[in-house]
LUMPA-779843 format. One record per residue: residue number from 1; x, y, z of N, C-alpha, C in turn. Coordinates in Angstrom, 2 decimals. Layout:
BEGIN
+-----+---------+---------+---------+---------+---------+---------+---------+---------+---------+
|   n |    n.xx |    n.yy |    n.zz |   ca.xx |   ca.yy |   ca.zz |    c.xx |    c.yy |    c.zz |
+-----+---------+---------+---------+---------+---------+---------+---------+---------+---------+
| NUM |       X |       Y |       Z |       X |       Y |       Z |       X |       Y |       Z |
...
+-----+---------+---------+---------+---------+---------+---------+---------+---------+---------+
***
This chain:
BEGIN
+-----+---------+---------+---------+---------+---------+---------+---------+---------+---------+
|   n |    n.xx |    n.yy |    n.zz |   ca.xx |   ca.yy |   ca.zz |    c.xx |    c.yy |    c.zz |
+-----+---------+---------+---------+---------+---------+---------+---------+---------+---------+
|   1 |    7.42 |  -26.04 |   17.67 |    6.55 |  -25.01 |   16.90 |    5.48 |  -23.96 |   16.67 |
|   2 |    4.54 |  -24.68 |   17.04 |    2.98 |  -23.95 |   17.07 |    3.16 |  -22.73 |   18.17 |
|   3 |    3.45 |  -23.73 |   19.58 |    3.31 |  -22.81 |   20.89 |    4.28 |  -21.79 |   20.77 |
|   4 |    5.51 |  -21.37 |   19.94 |    5.72 |  -20.23 |   19.82 |    5.60 |  -19.25 |   19.21 |
|   5 |    4.85 |  -20.10 |   18.50 |    3.78 |  -19.27 |   17.30 |    3.13 |  -18.22 |   17.91 |
|   6 |    2.34 |  -19.15 |   18.99 |    0.80 |  -18.73 |   19.29 |    1.25 |  -17.26 |   20.53 |
|   7 |    2.28 |  -17.53 |   20.84 |    3.21 |  -16.65 |   21.96 |    3.69 |  -15.33 |   21.44 |
|   8 |    4.29 |  -14.97 |   20.47 |    4.26 |  -13.90 |   19.37 |    2.78 |  -13.50 |   19.79 |
|   9 |    1.51 |  -13.66 |   19.30 |    0.66 |  -13.42 |   19.20 |    0.43 |  -13.07 |   20.71 |
|  10 |    0.34 |  -13.88 |   22.05 |   -0.07 |  -13.32 |   23.44 |    1.20 |  -12.30 |   23.77 |
|  11 |    1.94 |  -12.74 |   23.61 |    3.13 |  -11.92 |   24.32 |    3.67 |  -10.23 |   23.77 |
|  12 |    2.42 |  -10.21 |   22.74 |    2.91 |   -8.52 |   22.59 |    1.01 |   -8.33 |   21.46 |
|  13 |    1.22 |   -7.11 |   23.13 |   -0.65 |   -6.98 |   22.35 |   -0.69 |   -6.04 |   21.37 |
|  14 |   -0.02 |   -5.56 |   20.61 |   -0.14 |   -4.54 |   19.48 |   -0.27 |   -6.03 |   18.43 |
|  15 |    0.70 |   -6.60 |   18.57 |    0.18 |   -7.79 |   16.97 |   -1.28 |   -8.54 |   17.97 |
|  16 |   -1.42 |   -8.82 |   18.51 |   -2.80 |   -9.91 |   19.01 |   -4.07 |   -8.65 |   18.78 |
|  17 |   -4.05 |   -7.60 |   19.09 |   -5.13 |   -6.58 |   18.42 |   -5.11 |   -6.52 |   16.92 |
|  18 |   -4.28 |   -6.74 |   16.41 |   -3.63 |   -6.41 |   15.03 |   -4.39 |   -7.81 |   14.30 |
|  19 |   -4.26 |   -8.39 |   14.80 |   -5.02 |   -9.68 |   14.71 |   -6.72 |  -10.44 |   14.86 |
|  20 |   -6.27 |  -10.18 |   15.57 |   -7.56 |  -10.03 |   16.51 |   -9.37 |   -9.15 |   15.66 |
|  21 |   -8.38 |   -7.58 |   14.90 |   -9.36 |   -6.87 |   14.49 |   -9.15 |   -7.86 |   12.72 |
|  22 |   -8.19 |   -8.40 |   12.49 |   -7.56 |   -9.03 |   11.15 |   -8.92 |  -10.62 |   10.78 |
|  23 |   -8.73 |  -10.79 |   11.46 |  -10.02 |  -11.90 |   12.64 |  -10.77 |  -11.72 |   11.84 |
|  24 |  -11.65 |  -11.06 |   12.54 |  -13.27 |  -10.20 |   13.05 |  -13.31 |   -9.68 |   11.73 |
|  25 |  -12.24 |   -9.19 |   10.70 |  -12.81 |   -8.88 |    9.27 |  -12.42 |   -9.82 |    8.57 |
|  26 |  -11.98 |  -11.01 |    8.55 |  -12.41 |  -11.97 |    7.74 |  -12.96 |  -12.45 |    7.90 |
|  27 |  -13.78 |  -12.56 |    9.02 |  -15.38 |  -13.43 |    9.52 |  -17.03 |  -12.28 |    9.01 |
|  28 |  -16.30 |  -11.14 |    8.78 |  -17.22 |  -10.19 |    8.67 |  -17.75 |  -10.38 |    7.11 |
|  29 |  -19.04 |  -10.89 |    6.72 |  -19.48 |  -10.16 |    5.55 |  -18.80 |  -11.38 |    3.97 |
|  30 |  -17.84 |  -12.53 |    4.71 |  -16.91 |  -13.67 |    3.73 |  -17.26 |  -13.27 |    2.33 |
|  31 |  -16.81 |  -12.98 |    1.33 |  -17.55 |  -13.69 |    0.43 |  -18.44 |  -12.14 |    0.09 |
|  32 |  -18.57 |  -11.31 |    0.44 |  -19.79 |   -9.68 |    0.21 |  -19.17 |   -9.08 |    0.61 |
|  33 |  -17.60 |   -8.72 |    1.39 |  -16.99 |   -7.69 |    1.25 |  -16.16 |   -7.43 |    0.06 |
|  34 |  -16.51 |   -6.22 |   -0.07 |  -15.06 |   -5.49 |   -1.12 |  -13.54 |   -5.14 |    0.05 |
|  35 |  -12.58 |   -4.56 |   -0.50 |  -11.51 |   -4.40 |   -0.57 |  -12.07 |   -3.10 |    0.78 |
|  36 |  -12.41 |   -2.82 |   -0.29 |  -12.40 |   -1.16 |    0.64 |  -13.27 |   -1.62 |    2.09 |
|  37 |  -14.61 |   -2.35 |    2.18 |  -15.52 |   -2.17 |    3.32 |  -14.29 |   -2.63 |    4.07 |
|  38 |  -13.89 |   -3.96 |    3.53 |  -12.30 |   -4.35 |    4.65 |  -11.42 |   -3.32 |    5.28 |
|  39 |  -11.45 |   -2.70 |    4.74 |  -10.39 |   -1.45 |    4.95 |  -11.05 |   -1.31 |    6.04 |
|  40 |  -12.16 |   -0.34 |    5.97 |  -12.65 |    0.99 |    6.76 |  -13.79 |   -0.37 |    8.23 |
|  41 |  -13.86 |   -1.50 |    8.16 |  -14.07 |   -2.04 |    9.22 |  -13.12 |   -3.03 |    9.91 |
|  42 |  -11.72 |   -3.29 |    8.88 |  -10.23 |   -3.80 |    9.97 |  -10.05 |   -1.85 |   10.70 |
|  43 |  -10.15 |   -0.94 |    9.94 |   -9.25 |    0.44 |   10.68 |  -10.16 |    0.46 |   11.83 |
|  44 |  -11.74 |    0.48 |   12.14 |  -12.76 |    0.79 |   13.76 |  -12.16 |   -0.33 |   14.37 |
|  45 |  -12.12 |   -2.15 |   13.89 |  -12.30 |   -3.01 |   15.31 |  -10.01 |   -3.25 |   15.61 |
|  46 |   -9.18 |   -2.50 |   14.77 |   -8.05 |   -1.94 |   14.97 |   -8.11 |   -0.84 |   15.99 |
|  47 |   -9.51 |    0.31 |   16.14 |   -8.90 |    1.41 |   16.90 |   -8.44 |    2.02 |   16.04 |
|  48 |   -7.98 |    2.46 |   14.83 |   -7.42 |    3.33 |   14.04 |   -7.96 |    4.59 |   13.94 |
|  49 |   -8.14 |    5.83 |   14.54 |   -8.37 |    6.80 |   13.98 |   -7.97 |    7.75 |   12.48 |
|  50 |   -6.57 |    7.51 |   12.47 |   -5.54 |    8.82 |   12.05 |   -5.27 |    7.37 |   10.68 |
|  51 |   -5.58 |    7.36 |    9.31 |   -5.15 |    6.89 |    8.67 |   -3.82 |    7.38 |    7.37 |
|  52 |   -2.96 |    7.06 |    7.30 |   -2.27 |    7.29 |    5.71 |   -2.42 |    6.51 |    4.60 |
|  53 |   -2.16 |    7.58 |    3.84 |   -2.41 |    7.41 |    2.18 |   -1.54 |    7.55 |    1.50 |
|  54 |   -0.40 |    6.69 |    0.93 |    0.85 |    6.30 |    0.36 |   -0.16 |    6.26 |   -1.33 |
|  55 |    0.24 |    7.20 |   -1.99 |   -0.17 |    7.07 |   -3.44 |    0.46 |    7.32 |   -4.53 |
|  56 |    0.69 |    6.54 |   -5.90 |    1.19 |    7.11 |   -7.44 |    1.01 |    7.82 |   -7.95 |
|  57 |    2.12 |    9.26 |   -8.49 |    0.89 |   10.07 |   -8.67 |    0.15 |    9.88 |   -9.94 |
|  58 |    0.46 |    8.50 |  -10.75 |   -0.47 |    8.42 |  -11.72 |   -1.79 |    7.80 |  -11.28 |
|  59 |   -1.94 |    7.89 |   -9.74 |   -3.43 |    7.61 |   -9.49 |   -3.55 |    9.03 |   -8.72 |
|  60 |   -4.12 |   10.22 |   -8.86 |   -4.43 |   11.36 |   -8.30 |   -6.30 |   11.12 |   -8.14 |
|  61 |   -6.75 |   10.91 |   -9.63 |   -8.48 |   10.64 |   -8.99 |   -8.53 |    9.80 |   -7.92 |
|  62 |   -8.34 |    8.61 |   -8.16 |   -8.63 |    7.53 |   -7.13 |   -7.98 |    7.41 |   -5.97 |
|  63 |   -7.13 |    7.90 |   -4.97 |   -6.12 |    8.88 |   -4.25 |   -7.26 |    9.96 |   -3.25 |
|  64 |   -8.00 |   11.10 |   -4.11 |   -9.14 |   11.58 |   -3.48 |  -10.37 |   10.90 |   -3.22 |
|  65 |  -11.11 |    9.86 |   -4.40 |  -12.25 |    9.19 |   -4.12 |  -11.77 |    8.48 |   -2.59 |
|  66 |  -10.75 |    7.49 |   -3.08 |  -10.31 |    6.95 |   -1.33 |  -10.98 |    7.32 |   -0.06 |
|  67 |   -9.38 |    8.46 |    0.00 |   -9.56 |    9.48 |    1.06 |  -10.99 |    9.95 |    1.52 |
|  68 |  -11.88 |   10.64 |    0.86 |  -12.97 |   11.30 |    0.61 |  -13.98 |    9.81 |    0.81 |
|  69 |  -13.73 |    8.69 |    0.70 |  -14.40 |    7.92 |    1.45 |  -14.07 |    7.49 |    3.03 |
|  70 |  -12.94 |    7.41 |    3.11 |  -12.29 |    7.43 |    4.14 |  -12.92 |    8.04 |    5.54 |
|  71 |  -12.37 |    9.44 |    4.69 |  -13.26 |   10.94 |    5.63 |  -14.29 |   10.46 |    6.05 |
|  72 |  -15.75 |    9.87 |    5.02 |  -16.65 |   10.44 |    5.47 |  -16.86 |    9.27 |    6.69 |
|  73 |  -16.30 |    8.19 |    6.55 |  -16.30 |    7.47 |    7.99 |  -15.73 |    7.24 |    8.78 |
|  74 |  -15.55 |    8.56 |    8.55 |  -14.90 |    9.02 |   10.06 |  -13.29 |    8.95 |   10.22 |
|  75 |  -12.42 |    9.25 |    8.98 |  -11.35 |    8.56 |    9.96 |  -10.83 |    9.96 |    9.13 |
|  76 |   -9.34 |   10.46 |   10.30 |   -8.75 |   11.55 |    9.19 |   -7.92 |   10.72 |    8.81 |
|  77 |   -7.48 |   11.48 |    7.09 |   -6.67 |   10.94 |    6.12 |   -5.52 |   12.16 |    6.42 |
|  78 |   -4.17 |   11.30 |    6.26 |   -2.53 |   12.01 |    5.58 |   -2.83 |   11.83 |    4.72 |
|  79 |   -2.65 |   12.13 |    3.48 |   -2.30 |   11.49 |    2.29 |   -1.00 |   11.96 |    1.49 |
|  80 |   -0.11 |   11.65 |    0.99 |    1.12 |   11.61 |   -0.15 |    1.25 |   11.22 |   -0.89 |
|  81 |    2.01 |   11.51 |   -1.73 |    1.81 |   11.75 |   -3.29 |    3.22 |   10.92 |   -4.05 |
|  82 |    3.74 |    9.96 |   -4.57 |    4.86 |    9.58 |   -4.55 |    6.28 |   10.36 |   -4.92 |
|  83 |    6.13 |   10.70 |   -5.52 |    7.11 |   12.30 |   -5.97 |    7.24 |   13.39 |   -4.79 |
|  84 |    6.86 |   13.82 |   -4.36 |    7.14 |   14.82 |   -3.30 |    8.16 |   14.02 |   -2.65 |
|  85 |    9.06 |   15.40 |   -2.08 |   10.29 |   15.59 |   -1.84 |   11.52 |   14.87 |   -2.77 |
|  86 |   10.95 |   14.42 |   -3.42 |   11.63 |   13.62 |   -4.85 |   12.93 |   14.57 |   -5.05 |
|  87 |   13.97 |   13.81 |   -5.52 |   15.34 |   13.18 |   -5.78 |   15.62 |   13.30 |   -7.47 |
|  88 |   16.27 |   13.84 |   -8.26 |   16.46 |   13.52 |   -9.49 |   17.22 |   12.30 |   -9.61 |
|  89 |   16.63 |   11.80 |  -10.71 |   17.27 |   10.33 |  -11.23 |   19.21 |   10.71 |  -11.15 |
|  90 |   18.99 |   11.43 |  -11.87 |   20.65 |   12.13 |  -11.87 |   21.71 |   12.17 |  -11.28 |
|  91 |   20.95 |   12.63 |  -10.45 |   21.31 |   12.85 |   -8.63 |   21.92 |   11.39 |   -7.88 |
|  92 |   21.27 |   10.02 |   -8.38 |   21.80 |    8.96 |   -7.93 |   22.37 |    8.00 |   -8.81 |
|  93 |   22.19 |    8.48 |   -9.79 |   22.88 |    7.49 |  -11.07 |   21.72 |    7.41 |  -11.20 |
|  94 |   20.47 |    6.72 |  -11.47 |   19.09 |    5.53 |  -11.63 |   18.82 |    5.73 |  -12.98 |
|  95 |   18.85 |    4.90 |  -13.95 |   18.17 |    4.68 |  -15.06 |   16.61 |    5.79 |  -15.17 |
|  96 |   16.70 |    6.09 |  -16.40 |   16.13 |    7.20 |  -16.74 |   14.85 |    6.83 |  -17.59 |
|  97 |   13.60 |    7.27 |  -17.57 |   12.57 |    7.07 |  -18.93 |   12.27 |    8.12 |  -19.84 |
|  98 |   12.84 |    9.44 |  -19.40 |   12.92 |   10.51 |  -19.25 |   13.88 |   11.14 |  -21.06 |
|  99 |   14.16 |   11.48 |  -21.83 |   15.34 |   11.89 |  -22.80 |   15.98 |   13.30 |  -21.36 |
| 100 |   17.57 |   12.83 |  -21.78 |   18.42 |   13.50 |  -21.05 |   17.98 |   14.47 |  -20.57 |
| 101 |   17.67 |   15.66 |  -21.21 |   17.73 |   17.15 |  -21.45 |   16.32 |   17.46 |  -20.68 |
| 102 |   15.54 |   16.14 |  -20.21 |   14.67 |   16.84 |  -19.04 |   14.86 |   16.49 |  -17.89 |
| 103 |   15.03 |   17.14 |  -16.70 |   14.80 |   17.05 |  -15.33 |   14.06 |   15.46 |  -14.91 |
| 104 |   14.55 |   14.29 |  -14.68 |   13.12 |   13.55 |  -14.30 |   13.50 |   13.10 |  -12.67 |
| 105 |   12.25 |   13.67 |  -12.06 |   11.94 |   13.03 |  -10.46 |   12.36 |   12.04 |   -9.69 |
| 106 |   12.85 |   11.30 |   -9.37 |   12.65 |    9.97 |   -8.50 |   11.44 |    9.65 |   -7.75 |
| 107 |   10.26 |    8.55 |   -7.15 |    9.52 |    8.50 |   -6.87 |   10.17 |    8.55 |   -5.50 |
| 108 |   10.05 |    8.56 |   -4.60 |   10.33 |    9.10 |   -3.07 |    9.27 |    8.14 |   -1.96 |
| 109 |    8.96 |    6.29 |   -2.00 |    8.72 |    5.75 |   -0.64 |    9.43 |    6.11 |    0.40 |
| 110 |   10.39 |    6.00 |    0.96 |   11.19 |    6.59 |    1.75 |   10.77 |    7.18 |    2.19 |
| 111 |   10.56 |    8.91 |    1.69 |    9.98 |   10.24 |    2.62 |    8.83 |    9.96 |    2.16 |
| 112 |    7.95 |    9.78 |    1.43 |    6.14 |    9.01 |    1.83 |    6.16 |    8.86 |    2.76 |
| 113 |    7.24 |    7.61 |    3.61 |    6.73 |    7.16 |    5.18 |    7.22 |    8.04 |    6.06 |
| 114 |    8.39 |    8.12 |    5.60 |    9.10 |    9.47 |    7.00 |    7.78 |   10.44 |    6.69 |
| 115 |    6.88 |   11.26 |    6.13 |    6.38 |   12.16 |    6.02 |    5.46 |   12.07 |    6.99 |
| 116 |    4.64 |   10.65 |    6.58 |    3.53 |   10.11 |    7.47 |    3.41 |    9.29 |    8.45 |
| 117 |    4.70 |    9.46 |    9.43 |    5.07 |    8.91 |   10.27 |    5.51 |   10.33 |   11.00 |
| 118 |    5.95 |   11.52 |   10.52 |    5.93 |   12.46 |   11.48 |    4.32 |   13.16 |   11.86 |
| 119 |    3.34 |   12.66 |   10.66 |    1.80 |   13.11 |   10.63 |    0.85 |   12.11 |   11.78 |
| 120 |    1.83 |   10.96 |   11.90 |    1.44 |   10.55 |   12.75 |   -0.45 |    8.92 |   13.02 |
| 121 |    0.59 |    9.09 |   11.81 |   -1.11 |    7.87 |   11.56 |   -0.76 |    6.34 |   11.80 |
| 122 |   -2.05 |    5.85 |   12.33 |   -1.49 |    4.41 |   12.87 |   -1.89 |    3.76 |   12.11 |
| 123 |   -1.86 |    3.67 |   10.71 |   -2.55 |    2.89 |    9.47 |   -2.19 |    3.59 |    8.11 |
| 124 |   -1.20 |    2.41 |    7.72 |   -0.76 |    3.32 |    6.24 |   -0.95 |    2.41 |    5.21 |
| 125 |   -1.97 |    2.89 |    4.13 |   -2.44 |    2.08 |    3.23 |   -1.97 |    2.96 |    1.75 |
| 126 |   -1.52 |    1.68 |    1.22 |   -0.52 |    2.18 |    0.23 |   -1.70 |    1.76 |   -1.51 |
| 127 |   -1.56 |    2.81 |   -2.69 |   -2.00 |    2.50 |   -3.04 |   -1.10 |    2.82 |   -4.69 |
| 128 |   -0.78 |    1.75 |   -5.61 |   -0.72 |    2.16 |   -7.15 |    0.89 |    2.38 |   -6.69 |
| 129 |    1.68 |    1.75 |   -5.18 |    3.16 |    2.40 |   -5.36 |    3.52 |    0.67 |   -6.50 |
| 130 |    4.82 |    1.67 |   -6.70 |    5.37 |    0.17 |   -7.59 |    6.00 |   -0.46 |   -6.56 |
| 131 |    6.26 |   -2.06 |   -7.82 |    7.01 |   -3.06 |   -7.52 |    8.57 |   -2.00 |   -6.83 |
| 132 |    9.32 |   -2.79 |   -5.64 |    9.74 |   -2.20 |   -5.07 |    9.97 |   -0.44 |   -4.05 |
| 133 |    9.11 |    0.00 |   -4.37 |    8.55 |    1.85 |   -4.05 |    7.99 |    1.09 |   -2.71 |
| 134 |    6.92 |    0.26 |   -2.88 |    5.96 |   -0.49 |   -1.89 |    7.40 |   -1.17 |   -0.44 |
| 135 |    8.37 |   -1.98 |   -1.45 |    8.96 |   -2.35 |    0.35 |   10.00 |   -1.32 |    0.74 |
| 136 |    9.83 |   -0.25 |   -0.10 |   10.97 |    0.53 |    0.65 |   10.13 |    0.99 |    1.46 |
| 137 |    9.10 |    1.55 |    1.25 |    8.03 |    2.58 |    1.77 |    7.61 |    1.53 |    3.48 |
| 138 |    7.62 |    0.17 |    2.99 |    7.10 |   -0.65 |    4.41 |    8.10 |   -1.01 |    5.37 |
| 139 |    9.19 |   -0.50 |    4.43 |   10.79 |   -0.74 |    5.67 |   10.51 |    0.68 |    6.69 |
| 140 |    9.82 |    1.59 |    5.61 |   10.56 |    2.72 |    6.70 |    8.86 |    3.61 |    7.37 |
| 141 |    7.77 |    2.57 |    7.37 |    6.85 |    2.89 |    7.94 |    6.23 |    2.33 |    9.21 |
| 142 |    6.58 |    3.60 |   10.19 |    6.41 |    3.52 |   11.94 |    5.08 |    2.35 |   11.85 |
| 143 |    4.00 |    3.11 |   11.46 |    2.83 |    2.33 |   11.83 |    2.76 |    1.21 |   10.47 |
| 144 |    1.79 |    0.25 |   11.32 |    1.23 |   -0.90 |    9.82 |    0.81 |   -0.33 |    8.98 |
| 145 |    1.21 |   -1.34 |    7.17 |    1.13 |   -1.21 |    6.14 |    0.08 |   -2.22 |    5.84 |
| 146 |   -1.27 |   -1.66 |    5.33 |   -1.81 |   -2.88 |    4.30 |   -1.60 |   -2.21 |    2.94 |
| 147 |   -1.98 |   -2.79 |    1.44 |   -2.30 |   -2.20 |    0.45 |   -4.05 |   -2.52 |   -0.40 |
| 148 |   -4.20 |   -1.11 |   -0.67 |   -5.73 |   -1.17 |   -1.20 |   -5.40 |   -1.66 |   -2.73 |
| 149 |   -4.36 |   -0.82 |   -3.37 |   -4.50 |   -1.61 |   -4.37 |   -2.98 |   -1.81 |   -5.19 |
| 150 |   -2.42 |   -2.32 |   -6.13 |   -0.95 |   -2.64 |   -6.60 |   -0.86 |   -1.92 |   -7.95 |
| 151 |   -0.04 |   -1.40 |   -8.59 |    0.20 |   -0.76 |   -9.83 |    0.72 |   -2.34 |  -10.39 |
| 152 |   -0.26 |   -1.85 |  -11.66 |    0.34 |   -2.84 |  -12.24 |    0.26 |   -2.25 |  -14.10 |
| 153 |    0.27 |   -1.48 |  -14.65 |    0.05 |   -0.36 |  -16.02 |   -0.61 |   -1.37 |  -17.28 |
| 154 |    0.63 |   -2.51 |  -17.23 |   -0.38 |   -4.22 |  -18.27 |   -1.36 |   -4.58 |  -18.04 |
| 155 |   -1.58 |   -4.38 |  -16.69 |   -3.23 |   -5.19 |  -16.63 |   -4.12 |   -4.60 |  -16.29 |
| 156 |   -3.97 |   -2.99 |  -16.25 |   -5.31 |   -2.33 |  -15.80 |   -5.54 |   -2.29 |  -14.15 |
| 157 |   -3.71 |   -2.94 |  -13.50 |   -3.64 |   -3.13 |  -11.75 |   -4.68 |   -3.73 |  -11.41 |
| 158 |   -4.11 |   -4.81 |  -11.88 |   -4.90 |   -5.97 |  -11.60 |   -3.52 |   -7.58 |  -12.11 |
| 159 |   -3.09 |   -7.29 |  -11.30 |   -2.18 |   -8.30 |  -11.13 |   -2.20 |   -9.82 |  -11.31 |
| 160 |   -3.60 |  -10.43 |  -11.06 |   -3.79 |  -11.47 |  -10.41 |   -4.15 |  -11.93 |  -11.97 |
| 161 |   -4.15 |  -11.47 |  -13.12 |   -5.39 |  -11.06 |  -14.24 |   -3.95 |  -12.05 |  -14.66 |
| 162 |   -2.41 |  -12.16 |  -14.46 |   -1.75 |  -12.56 |  -14.84 |   -1.39 |  -14.46 |  -14.67 |
| 163 |   -2.38 |  -14.75 |  -13.50 |   -2.92 |  -16.03 |  -13.31 |   -3.40 |  -16.74 |  -13.46 |
| 164 |   -5.05 |  -15.72 |  -13.58 |   -6.52 |  -16.58 |  -13.93 |   -6.40 |  -16.12 |  -15.73 |
| 165 |   -6.29 |  -15.36 |  -16.29 |   -6.38 |  -15.29 |  -17.74 |   -5.38 |  -16.28 |  -18.88 |
| 166 |   -6.17 |  -17.45 |  -19.45 |   -5.23 |  -18.04 |  -20.37 |   -4.20 |  -17.95 |  -21.22 |
| 167 |   -4.76 |  -16.49 |  -21.85 |   -3.91 |  -15.56 |  -22.67 |   -2.68 |  -15.90 |  -21.58 |
| 168 |   -2.50 |  -14.91 |  -20.42 |   -1.43 |  -14.32 |  -19.95 |   -0.91 |  -15.35 |  -19.47 |
| 169 |   -1.57 |  -16.75 |  -19.00 |   -0.68 |  -17.80 |  -18.15 |   -0.30 |  -18.28 |  -19.35 |
| 170 |   -0.60 |  -18.64 |  -20.68 |    0.75 |  -18.99 |  -21.82 |    1.42 |  -18.19 |  -21.96 |
| 171 |    1.17 |  -16.22 |  -21.65 |    2.94 |  -15.22 |  -21.74 |    3.62 |  -15.92 |  -20.86 |
| 172 |    2.85 |  -15.75 |  -19.71 |    4.53 |  -16.30 |  -18.37 |    4.50 |  -17.47 |  -18.12 |
| 173 |    4.43 |  -18.53 |  -19.06 |    5.37 |  -19.55 |  -18.76 |    6.87 |  -19.48 |  -19.93 |
| 174 |    6.43 |  -18.86 |  -20.33 |    7.66 |  -18.48 |  -19.94 |    9.05 |  -17.74 |  -19.74 |
| 175 |    9.94 |  -17.78 |  -19.58 |   10.85 |  -16.73 |  -18.60 |   10.50 |  -15.94 |  -18.93 |
| 176 |   10.66 |  -15.29 |  -17.87 |   10.68 |  -13.70 |  -17.51 |   11.80 |  -12.92 |  -18.53 |
| 177 |   11.99 |  -11.78 |  -19.81 |   12.92 |  -11.56 |  -20.18 |   13.35 |  -10.10 |  -18.70 |
| 178 |   14.00 |  -10.31 |  -18.44 |   15.71 |   -9.38 |  -17.80 |   15.84 |   -8.36 |  -18.26 |
+-----+---------+---------+---------+---------+---------+---------+---------+---------+---------+
***
């Protein structure tokens, strides 16, 4: 089994290139580099020049800051907000958050991926997409995808705190209500 898995890397030049860049990034400044440092290092190591940024409409300031930093580090950045080219939730019979008399557009992660595909990005970076929307984006992205930050409205975009904090551990020890 191990040899079969090794062949997956050896026989595919793109996989080998990304795996090599990932290993170099892991070894570089281990325990010192932030996720942002690692994103820049990995992107350079993989030879990427054009990055895509798919972000949530709730994080426009963070998206602008991230795009500015990436651009100052020599990358071309194409960004797309989750509501771009959206469809109304009523048109697809989706659950709504707003009162029925207010039009409510849905997030459009498939559209985000298609727009970044059209832009020719080499690596797409997710910033705060909802659970499920990130999966849909990843399914439709032609470029590899990495996550800069995940959305967690209840825990300040730090979902790991549900696993670390004693009070959260007690809360989540029960079955999650559906």
